N, C-alpha and C positions, 0 to 999 in steps of 0.2 A: 831627642824628647822634643814635642810639638808643645808649642807654648800657647796657653788658653787665658782667655778671660772671660769670667762668668759675670753676665747682667743679669739684673733680679735674681741673685741668687739664692734668694730663702735661706732655708736651713743647709741648703748643699746636696740636694737630692743627684741633680744633674751632673755636678762636680765630681760627686760621687763614684757616679756611674763611670763617667770619663776615665779616672783614676783605676777604677777596677779593671777596663778593658785593657791598658797597659799603653805606654808611649807619649803619655801626656803628663805635662806640668802646668798647673793652675797658677798662673803667675800673680793673677789679681783677681777679687769681685768685687761688685756693685751690690752693697743690700742697705736700703732704708731704715729697715724695721729692727729695733735695738735688740730685742729677745732671738729674734732669727740670724741676728748679725754675731751674739753671743754664740749661739749653737755653732755656727758656720767656723768661727773663730777657734773653738774647742775640739773640734773633729778635724780641722784641715792644717794645723799645725801652725808654725811661723812662718813658712816658706810663701805663704800667698798674703798679699797686700790689700788689706780692705778696706774700701771707700763707701761712704755712707749714701750719697744723692748722685743718680747719673746725672740729672740736670746742673751738677756741678764740677763734674768730671772735666777735666780739660785733656782730649785724647792725643793731642799734639803731645803735652808733657808725657804723657803714659808711653807714647812710642819712644820717645828720648830713654825713659828710662828703662825700660823692658824690650829695647827693639822691637825687630818684627814679630806680630802676632799672626800666628799660623789658624787659630780658630777662635772665633767667638762663639760662646753659647749662652742660653737664658730664656727666659718664659714672661715677657713683659705681658703684665695683666692688661686684660681688654675686656672692658664690661660691656660697650655698645652703647649707643644712644638712645636704644629703645624699651626694651622689656626690664633692663637691670636697673635703668634708673629711673624709670617710672616708680619704682618701689623705693628707691633711695632718696626721692624729691630731688632729683638732679638732672638737669636737660643736658649737661654737657660733662663727661669724666675724665677729670684728669689722668686717670689711667689710659685711656685711649691715645693722648699726646707721648705715653712713655713708647709704644709702638714707635714712633718717629725717631724717637732718641736712640731707640736700640738700633735703628737703620742709619743713623747719625754715625754712631759707632762703627758699624761696618764700612760706610763709606770712607771715613777718616783714618782707620786703621787697616783697611784693605787687607784683612787676612784671607789666607787661603780658602778657608771655607767657613761657612757658620750654621748655625741649628738654632731654630726659633721653635718652641713648645708654645702651645695655647689653648685654649678650650674649642671643642670642635666648631662651635657656633659662629667661629670667627669667618668661615668663609660665607655665611648668611648675609644676607641685607639688614640684618638686625645691626651690625658692627659697621658704621659708617663715620665719617669725619666731615665736619662743617666747614665749609671755605673759608678763609679768613684772612684778616690783613696781616698776619704774621708769617705766612709763605705763599701767599697768594699767587706771586710770579712764578716761584718754584712749581707750584702744583698745577698751575696754569701750562708751563712747558711740557708735563709729562704726558696732556692729552687725554687726562682721563674721562670717563663718561658723567657728567654732572645731573642729578636729577634735583628739581625744585622741591624743597621740603617745608613745612609749616610747623611752627612752634606757637602752639597756644600760649598766649601770654596771662589773657583773664579777661573781665567784663569792662569797658573801657570806663563806664561810669556806674557806683554803685555804693549805697549805705555812706553817701557823703565823701566818699574818694574819686578821685580822677587820674587815669593813669597818663593823660594827654601830656602833661610838661614833662614827663620821662620819655617822651617819643622824639624830643629834639636835640639838637647838638647841647654837649657837655652834659648829658645826663647823669652821667655816672656820679656827679657829686650831689646832685638832688636826690639820689636814689639812696644815698650813703646817709644822707639828713634823715630821711624817712623809715630806714631800717629800725625795727626793734633788736634789740638784744636778743642771741639766741635763748638766753634763761627764760625770759618772757615768753617768746614767740612759741618756743617748743612747748610750755605747759599751756598755752591758749588752743596751739594745734591739737593736742592731744585732748583736749575738754572737746573740741568742735568733732573731732573724728568719732567719739563715743556715738552711735547710733541711739542707745537706748537714752530715754529722759533721766530717767531713775540715775543710771551709771552717769551721766553727766552733772546731776545734782550732787551725786555722792563725792564724784571728783573734785568738783568746784568747792566744796564745803571743805573736803581735806586740804585743799591748795590756797584757800582765800586769803588767808593773813600772809602767807608766803608770796601771793602774788601782789596785794597791795604794799608789802616790803619791798620788792622789787620794783616795783612801779614808782614809789616814791624816791628809792634811789636813783632811777631814769630819772624822773622829771627834775631832781636837783642838778644833775649833770648834764641837761641840753636845754638848748634856748627855745622855749615854747613858741616863741613869735616867729619862727623860723620852721617849725614842723607841725606839720596839720596833723601827722600820726599822735603827737605829744598832747594838742588839743582834744582829740577825738578820745582820746585814752583816758585823759584827766576827767573828762566829762563823763565816761561809763563808771568809774569809780563812785560818780556821786549819786547814780541812780540806785534809790533805796539803800544808801548806805553800802551799795557794792554787793548786795544780795542775790542768791540765786534768782533770775526770774526770765519770762521771755525776751523781755526788754533787752536785759543785758545780754542774753544769749545771741539774739539777732545782732547786736552790735559787736559782739567779740566774733560771730562768722564772718562778718563784714571785713573787720578787720585782718582776719586770719587771710581770709581770700585776696585782699589788697596786700598783705605781706606777702604771700607765695607769688605774687606776681611779681613784686619788685625783685624778690630773691631770683627769679628767671631773668628779668631785665638786667640784673648785675652780673651773672652767669654769661650773657651775651655781650655785653660791654667787657668784661674781666678778659676773655677770649677772643675779643676783637673780631666777631663774626662779621662776615659783609652781610648785611641785612637791608629788608625793607619792609617798613611794616604799612598794615592796611587794617581796615576794620570791615568785618563781615557783617551779614545780615542779622546775626544775633548781637549787633554792638559790642564784640569782642574784639580784643588786639591780637592782630597775628604777625608774627616776624617769618617773613618770607626769605628762606636762604638757599645756598646750594650745598649738596653734599654729594659724597662719592663714597663707594664702599673702601673700607680698610684693605681687603683682599687685593683691590685691583692697584689701589696706592703700592702695596707692597710687590707685586710684580712688576711694577714700572719704576718704582724708584730709582733701582740700582742699574736700569737701562740694559746695556749689552756688557757689562763687567763681569756678571754672575749668572751661570746656568742655573737655575733653581725650579725645585719641584715640590709640592706640599701635598700631603696626602693625610687622613684619619686613620689612625692606628687604635688598636685594642691592646691596654696593657696585659690582657688576658691572653694574648697571643705570643707575650716575651717572658711567660712562665709566672707572671704575678697574679695572685689568686683574688682578682675582682676586674669587675667590668669598668674600664676606664677608657673612656674615647677621647684622644686629643688628637687636634691637628697639628702636624709637625712638618716643619718646612727646613729644607736642606739646598742650602747654595755652596757652588763651588766656582773658584775663579775661572772664567770662561778660556783662559789662556791654559788650562789644566786639564777642562774635561771636554768632551765633544758636547755640542748642544741637544743630541739626541740621548743624554744620560736619564736614566729612569733608576727606580729603587731596586730593580732587578729581584733578587731572590729574598732580598732583604724585607719585602714589604708582603711575601708569600710564606715566609719561614715562619711556621707556629709549632710552641713547644707543648707540652704537656701540660693540661689543665688542672690547676692545683685548687683546693678548696680551704673555706675556712678552717676546716678541722685540720688540715694539713700545717695551716700558718700558726696556729696558737693553740692547738691542745695541750701541749707540755706546760702551757702557761696555767691551765687551770687551776692547779691545786697550790700556786704560788700566791701569796695572802697581796691583795693590793690595799693600798694606803690612799687617805683624802687628803694626805700631808704632802704638799709640793715638794718639801723639803727633806723627805724620809729619804733613808738612805737606801742603797742596793739590797735586793733579795739576792739569796743564793738559789741557782736554778734547780730544778728537780728532775732527776734523771727517767724516763720512761722508755718502756719497750715499744718498737715498731715506730719510730719517729720518723717522719716523710723525709724524701729527699731534701724537699724544698725548707723543712724545719732545721735540717742539719746544716743547710748553708749559711743560714742565719745565724745559728747557736755558735758564735766565734768568741763567747766570753763565758766565763764562770759564774759572773754576777749580771742579775736583770735590774736594769736601771728603768727609772719612768714607769714601772708597773703604778701607776696613779690614775685614779680616776675622781668622778665626782661623787659627793655627798648627795646621795639623793633625798627628796622630801619623802614622807609618809605616802602622799598621792601618788608620788613617782613609782616607788615599791609597789603599790596596790596595783599599777598599772602593769609593771613589771610581770607580776604572778600571773597575771590573767591572760598573757600573750603567749601563742606558742611560737616555735621556730618559724620566721618566714612571715610572722603577721607585724601589723604596725597598728597605729593609733587608730586606724579606721576601722580595725576588728574590735575596737573596745566597745561597750555598752554604753549608752547615751548619758549615763549617770555619772560616766568618768571620763566626759569630756568638759567637764562645765568651768574649767579654770582657763580655756581657750577662747577668745574672743569670736572667732568665725570657724569653728572647727570643721566645717566642710570643706574650708579652701587648704586647709592643713595638707602638705606634700606625704607623699607614701613613704617616705624615708624617715618621719617622725615616729618617734616609738619603734623602730624597727628592732624586731629581733633577729638576728642573723641565723641563717640555716648552716649546721656544720659540715652538711655535705653538698653544699654549692658554693660557688665563689660567691664573694660579697659584691655590693653595687659599689659606686663609685666613692671611695672614701673622700669627706670632706672634712668639716669640723663635726667630728660624732659626738662631740660634748653639747653642742647646740642641737642635734638633731636627736641625741637622745637614745644613740645606739645600746643595743642591749647584747649580754653576752648570750650566746646560744644555749645554754642550759642553767647558768646561776643568775640570780635576780638580782643584777647588778649592771652598772652602765660599764662599757667596753673600757679597758685601759689605754692609756698614752702608747704604750708598748705592745699591746696589741694591735692598735690602728696601725703604729709603725711595722710591725710585722706583715699586715697585710699591704703595704706600702714597699714591702721589698727592702725595707731598711735592716741592717745587721744588728744584733744586741749589742755589738761594741760601739754603736754611733749611739750619743746621748745627746739629749734635748735638754735645753736650759731655757729659763726666763719663766713667767708665771702659768699658771696650770691652764688657761685658757688660750695663750700664746703657743703651748707644746702642743695643744691638739690643733689650733691652726696652722702651726708649722708643719706638721704632719699631713693635713690634709692639702696642703697647698703645694707641697713638693712633688717631683718628676720622681716616679718609683726607680731607683738606682738601677735596678735589673733592665728596665727599660734603656734607661740612658748609658747602660754597658753597651748594650746592643748596638745603640746609634754611634756611641764612641768607635767601637769596632768597624762599623761600618764605614764611617769617615776617614779612619787611619786608613783604610783598605783603598779608599779613592784617590787619597792624597799620595800614598807609597807608590801605587800601579802608576800614575801618570805623572 
């Protein structure tokens, strides 16, 4: 049996597929999310040792405990430094550093092979690392192509605030003195983000007393004499008894922009980025840094120790009824395989294309529940089951057939949408609860088409995916079927967590094919 370690294991889709392919034993798995860890533990038995945080794992000790590791698998989250982070108000994503932790494990455990699964955008310029003092010497030795990048910090001076004191040595201590607590900042930031004045006023009046209480508590805990922001905040609350006005709104806007700038500076300092500050023509502070692509790092970090190939695969080609494109890297020890190693037939082998109907038709008449603690339902027998459904119906009971309790307006939207339609097909009068309906993604309020594969399964609760024929949200079990999880695989944790675990998973059927291919390479060589 080949010994496997699963890093960033999630619920265990990758592990399950490798086990289904035969010849593997998962000796250890690492997963930080408590709900996903609970799911993994309950589905993979007592033979697998679970670790919580990959950053705390001593791989030397792991090797002593389990002996030589044959294969490392995993899908480190990688959100990039560009589009994803702009939406999350972060410049640097912790998840990107997890890619480096994955390859740290590969270097220290030296397995025969490794498999890394990630989003297809991994190969794009979006996904970049910034040069940091943390590993500058090692990175410099790799001969990576560096690009000069600029991080916009904000206006140097505005509204009585100045960023100049934070552009010098020892800035981190000064920054922390000026940072507002998140509960105050989040309220003020939400206020400023509302473009309509009437909405701003309504939000302000609703949260005014809460803000006053939070600010009062903050003022009691901090030394006003050493904090410019505390003084400004105190003065703001004295304007017209802290009633909504243009003057107060202007003060809050300057404060929020200042706080956003400080948070960016803190990220830069916390991540020890090598930077050079400059002021542009618009009197904005810019941090000039060096960056390099994630995929370039991956291709060079293991040097000549491994022969590795990366390619984008679609789950649809592996018999999974959804279009799901992911970048998969397979690496094999260079003393095991020839440098001209290619994916061969593995990359061209396409299976029958299945549809949403093939995956979930038999669940249509099984009653769903809104209660996450609801017991399992008895499965219903129907005629002409698809081959795909028969593979997954390995249990007499149906677990996790749970969905969201929809609001009245959500139900009204459901009733107005035909198969294949989404939020944008609704009448304008049905879109009033969305801040900017035109920017809503096409996957929101998507009613699935029975006779087509689905799109990429993510957290379908957040996306409000709708059953093809019933006016209800898709259940966790139905989403799991679209991901090729068998009915015997039970998800645990909160309702939203279960939806998220399903959406984050590698479809087991895809993992099974990869597992078979990797084993074939190792056995043949």
